[in-house]
Wavefront OBJ file of the C-alpha trace (Angstrom):
o trace
v -0.821 -5.744 -15.347
v -2.966 -8.793 -15.944
v -6.305 -9.685 -14.253
v -7.135 -13.373 -14.323
v -10.399 -14.923 -13.082
v -9.588 -18.505 -11.872
v -11.069 -21.360 -9.887
v -9.660 -24.233 -7.951
v -11.408 -27.398 -6.719
v -11.064 -30.627 -4.894
v -13.501 -33.419 -4.405
v -15.852 -31.379 -2.235
v -15.103 -27.671 -2.791
v -14.781 -25.266 -5.723
v -13.768 -21.700 -5.181
v -13.188 -18.853 -7.562
v -10.642 -16.039 -7.170
v -9.256 -13.033 -9.034
v -5.539 -12.820 -9.487
v -4.209 -9.350 -10.423
v -0.562 -9.680 -11.530
v 1.816 -6.748 -11.631
v 4.920 -8.854 -12.240
v 6.292 -8.097 -8.749
v 7.694 -10.537 -6.173
v 5.178 -9.713 -3.469
v 1.561 -10.833 -3.110
v -1.351 -9.834 -0.983
v -4.147 -12.364 -0.352
v -7.479 -10.611 0.601
v -10.292 -12.066 2.538
v -13.575 -10.052 2.370
v -16.414 -9.753 4.862
v -19.689 -11.464 4.339
v -21.338 -8.338 2.968
v -18.258 -6.134 2.618
v -16.894 -7.216 -0.734
v -13.881 -6.100 -2.727
v -15.741 -3.294 -4.488
v -16.428 -1.502 -1.232
v -14.224 1.546 -0.466
v -11.889 0.054 2.151
v -11.004 -3.085 0.147
v -11.018 -1.304 -3.190
v -8.429 1.292 -2.070
v -6.276 -1.312 -0.222
v -6.198 -3.101 -3.550
v -5.178 0.079 -5.326
v -2.453 0.668 -2.814
v -1.009 -2.765 -3.333
v -0.955 -2.405 -7.011
v 0.743 1.066 -6.668
v 3.552 -0.722 -4.932
v 3.820 -3.401 -7.502
v 2.289 -6.065 -5.257
v 0.130 -8.772 -6.847
v -3.408 -9.161 -5.360
v -5.641 -12.183 -4.946
v -9.326 -11.677 -4.166
v -10.878 -14.770 -2.820
v -14.614 -15.035 -3.677
v -16.333 -17.049 -0.984
v -19.908 -16.921 -0.007
v -21.422 -18.185 3.212
v -24.926 -18.000 4.765
v -25.279 -15.539 7.665
v -25.984 -18.482 9.912
v -22.246 -19.178 9.869
v -21.781 -16.396 12.306
v -23.723 -18.385 14.942
v -21.013 -21.027 14.935
v -17.983 -21.069 17.132
v -14.909 -19.132 16.144
v -13.008 -22.333 15.360
v -15.854 -23.829 13.340
v -15.953 -20.674 11.189
v -12.195 -20.849 10.666
v -12.396 -24.471 9.540
v -15.189 -23.852 7.128
v -13.355 -20.911 5.510
v -9.932 -22.513 5.427
v -11.399 -25.278 3.234
v -11.824 -22.670 0.528
v -8.809 -20.462 1.356
v -6.323 -23.319 1.519
v -7.350 -24.264 -2.050
v -6.547 -20.852 -3.402
v -3.297 -20.497 -1.351
v -1.992 -23.843 -2.659
v -3.087 -23.070 -6.236
v -1.422 -19.664 -6.276
v 1.765 -20.301 -4.355
v 2.548 -23.610 -6.045
v 2.596 -21.863 -9.431
v 4.282 -18.580 -8.516
v 7.602 -17.754 -6.789
v 6.708 -14.915 -4.364
v 9.297 -13.642 -1.944
v 6.872 -11.890 0.408
v 3.265 -12.456 1.449
v 0.791 -9.971 2.831
v -2.680 -10.998 4.146
v -5.551 -8.578 4.409
v -8.817 -9.630 6.161
v -12.018 -7.692 6.693
v -14.463 -8.736 9.487
v -15.257 -12.464 9.198
v -12.174 -12.629 6.908
v -9.992 -12.029 9.943
v -11.144 -15.202 11.690
v -9.263 -17.728 9.552
v -6.363 -15.177 9.369
v -6.014 -15.015 13.120
v -6.980 -18.501 14.056
v -5.212 -20.487 11.463
v -2.769 -18.605 9.115
v -1.174 -16.582 11.905
v -0.475 -19.819 13.724
v 1.036 -21.576 10.696
v 4.838 -21.422 10.672
v 4.732 -21.331 6.840
v 3.483 -17.773 7.168
v 5.472 -16.609 10.148
v 7.107 -13.764 8.151
v 3.937 -12.560 6.487
v 2.514 -9.085 7.053
v -1.000 -9.109 8.611
v -3.660 -6.366 7.977
v -6.563 -6.958 10.287
v -9.401 -4.699 9.214
v -12.236 -4.449 11.808
v -11.500 -7.847 13.450
v -14.230 -9.386 15.615
v -12.462 -8.510 18.901
v -15.443 -9.368 21.073
v -14.886 -13.027 20.182
v -12.757 -14.183 23.195
v -10.778 -16.745 21.057
v -9.694 -14.156 18.560
v -8.609 -11.602 21.256
v -6.612 -14.279 23.083
v -4.880 -15.437 19.925
v -3.972 -11.880 19.095
v -2.385 -11.377 22.521
v 0.239 -13.960 21.297
v 0.759 -12.238 17.973
v 4.373 -11.839 16.811
v 3.628 -10.818 13.179
v 4.351 -7.426 11.725
v 1.123 -5.755 10.800
v -1.771 -3.301 11.333
v -5.009 -3.683 13.236
v -7.781 -1.178 12.565
v -11.134 -0.799 14.309
v -13.644 1.990 14.959
v -14.973 2.888 18.369
v -18.646 2.466 17.182
v -17.998 -0.938 15.737
v -20.017 -3.470 17.621
v -16.951 -5.654 17.750
v -14.829 -2.923 19.376
v -13.466 -3.268 22.890
v -11.511 -0.721 24.836
v -8.987 -3.482 25.651
v -7.775 -3.261 22.055
v -4.659 -1.401 23.108
v -3.428 -4.517 24.857
v -2.777 -5.860 21.436
v -0.163 -3.249 20.502
v 3.283 -4.768 20.174
v 6.626 -3.821 18.605
v 5.449 -5.382 15.370
v 1.634 -4.974 15.419
v 0.370 -1.425 15.070
v -3.131 -0.399 16.299
v -5.313 2.219 14.709
v -8.565 3.128 16.541
v -10.778 5.369 14.493
v -13.093 7.558 16.678
v -16.752 7.221 15.855
v -16.218 4.794 13.002
v -18.541 1.855 12.545
v -17.934 -1.655 11.251
v -17.423 -0.346 7.711
v -15.101 2.309 9.139
v -17.581 4.927 8.161
v -18.333 7.902 10.382
v -22.160 8.023 10.116
v -23.444 11.011 8.021
v -19.959 12.588 7.953
v -18.321 11.824 4.577
v -15.304 13.969 5.227
v -14.574 12.146 8.444
v -15.148 8.816 6.702
v -12.559 9.770 4.113
v -10.068 10.738 6.812
v -10.547 7.301 8.309
v -9.765 5.659 5.062
v -6.740 7.844 4.654
v -5.535 6.783 8.203
v -5.836 3.104 7.212
v -4.027 3.572 3.843
v -1.226 5.613 5.550
v -0.801 2.909 8.211
v -0.535 0.158 5.518
v 1.837 2.129 3.348
v 4.280 2.464 6.326
v 4.420 -1.310 6.362
v 5.012 -1.652 2.655
l 1 2 3 4 5 6 7 8 9 10 11 12 13 14 15 16 17 18 19 20 21 22 23 24 25 26 27 28 29 30 31 32 33 34 35 36 37 38 39 40 41 42 43 44 45 46 47 48 49 50 51 52 53 54 55 56 57 58 59 60 61 62 63 64 65 66 67 68 69 70 71 72 73 74 75 76 77 78 79 80 81 82 83 84 85 86 87 88 89 90 91 92 93 94 95 96 97 98 99 100 101 102 103 104 105 106 107 108 109 110 111 112 113 114 115 116 117 118 119 120 121 122 123 124 125 126 127 128 129 130 131 132 133 134 135 136 137 138 139 140 141 142 143 144 145 146 147 148 149 150 151 152 153 154 155 156 157 158 159 160 161 162 163 164 165 166 167 168 169 170 171 172 173 174 175 176 177 178 179 180 181 182 183 184 185 186 187 188 189 190 191 192 193 194 195 196 197 198 199 200 201 202 203 204 205 206 207 208 209
């Protein structure tokens, strides 16, 4: 296994990323939350799961001001895709991957749902939507049209949770609703329940791999 810290840039943007190579033919691009980084439990263990299955992993290291969240959903998607596209092009143009997986956490699900899932180039990719911002109408409506294979996970105490989430379940998209879990998928003051929630997510992902 090789871990490479890299950066890509164009005339206006420069973005860094970590490329963990296992030598496999599959890759998982991961989009973190604003404050929920790759060292936090959920994304750390999803990374470990990918590596267990011989799947290369790319962590994209973007940073944005909290004020970005006041923008429209499409504006957020456009801002983030300027960075994400640089990494996708840089990695995919130099490596021959047979299968692609995308994993987004919180704000990281916005470009995933609004842009990547609507791009025919990624129509066969597996989508892992970890605590998507379902109360944003545009995201929910886009997900209603989802045809991708994947998993959507959200907790009932997440401020982006809606009881309508079950409308999004399809033959290809699985839904996991974690009772009493918050936006970090933690069950407050109950470590054992939080670990069970993490196990539920990992088991759901493993079924897709």
